[in-house]
N, C-alpha and C positions, 0 to 999 in steps of 0.2 A: 553045892548046887541044890536048889529047891525047885522042883518042877521044871528042870532044864535051864534055869536062870542062875547065873553065877551070883553068889552073895557077897563075895569079897574079890577084890582085884589087887594084885600086887604088881608093883612097877619098880624097875631099877633104872635110875637116872645116872648118866655119866656125862660130866662136863667135857666136851671135846673142843672147847675154845682154843686151848693151847695146841692141840694137834692140828687144828685148822690153820693157826698162825704159822706153825712150822711148815706145813704143806705149801702155804702161799709164799713163804720166804724161799723155799726150795725151788718153786716154779720161777720166781723172779731171778734167782741165781742162774738157773738153766737158760732163761731168756737172754740174760746178759751175756753168758758164755756163747750162746748161739749167735747173737748179734756180732760179737767181737770176732769170732772165728769165721763168720761169713763175710766179713769185710776184707779178708785176705784173698788175693787172687790164687794162692797156692792151695792145692788139695791138702787138707789137714785132717788127721784121724787120731782119736784117742782110743787106746787099747789097754787091756789087762796085760800083765807080764806074760801070759800064755798066748797072747796074740788075738784075743777075742775083742772085736770092735764094740765100743760103747757109744761112740759118736763119730760122725763124719760130717764135715761142712758140705755145702752145695757143690763146690768144684770136685770134691772127692766122690760124692754120690753120683756125679755125672760120668765118672770114669768107666763104669760098667752098667750095661742095661739092667742087669739083675738087681744091683744095689739101688739103682735109681727107682726101680719099680717096687721092690720088696723091702727096702730099707737095709741098714747095715747092722743094727743092734743084735749081738749074739753070734754073728758070723765071723769066721776066721779072717784076719787081715789079708792074707795072701790070696783069698778068693776075690778080693777087690781088684787086684792088680796083676799078681804073678802066680797063677796056679802051678806053673812048672818050677818056680824058684822058692818053694816053701822052705827048704833047708837053709838057703842063704838068708832068707828073711829071719828065720828063727835064730840063726847064728848071730846075726847083727843085733837082734833084740837082746839076746843073752849078754853080748858085749856091753850094751848100755846099762843093763842091770848090774853087771859086775863092776863096771867103771864108776859106779856111784853117781851117775847122773851126767857124766861128761858126754858131750855129743859125739855120736858115731854115725856112720852112714854106710850104705851099701848101694850097689847098682843091680837092678833086676830087669829082666825082659818082661814087658807088660803084655796084657791080652791083645793090645793093638799092634804088637810086633816091634815096638820102639823100646829103647832103653829108658829107664826111669831111675832117678837118684832119690833114695829115701834117707832123710836126715832124722835120726832118732834123738829124743831127749826125754828125761824124766819129767813128767807133768807135775806141776805144783799147784795145788788147790788150797787156798787159805794160807795159814802161817806155817804149816808143816808139809813135809814132802809126802806125797802119796805114792802108792805102788804102781801108778799108771804110767804109761808111755805115750808120748805124742810123736806122731810121724808127720813130717812135712814132705810131700811128694812133688818133685819137679822133673820135667822132661830133661833128660841128659842131652847135652849139646854135642 
């Protein structure tokens, strides 16, 4: 600096074109998944093996006033439907993980006082199996 004026300027440039392309492709995949899952009339939720919700379609978000207002991402699955049946939901999720992806189901009492059937399966994204679970919820008859 001479008299408070910088004499040299250094700049580091980084090409972020590829990062932007990857981000756009990820957003497109999410939009396709959202569109497909919202076409089904059944409540559908994608969770981690620990039961933390990553995605819920519109029918699933409508099950609980709290999830409809605040969203579901990061919340435990049983908070959506069955706060009192947490152990039954966890047991059922464990069975699906141990069964190697074979569909299992359980019946729980929902927040609305009605019985719900939860059908679990391993979620597949792309060409390989991922560690995620997909739950389809239907009112028990």
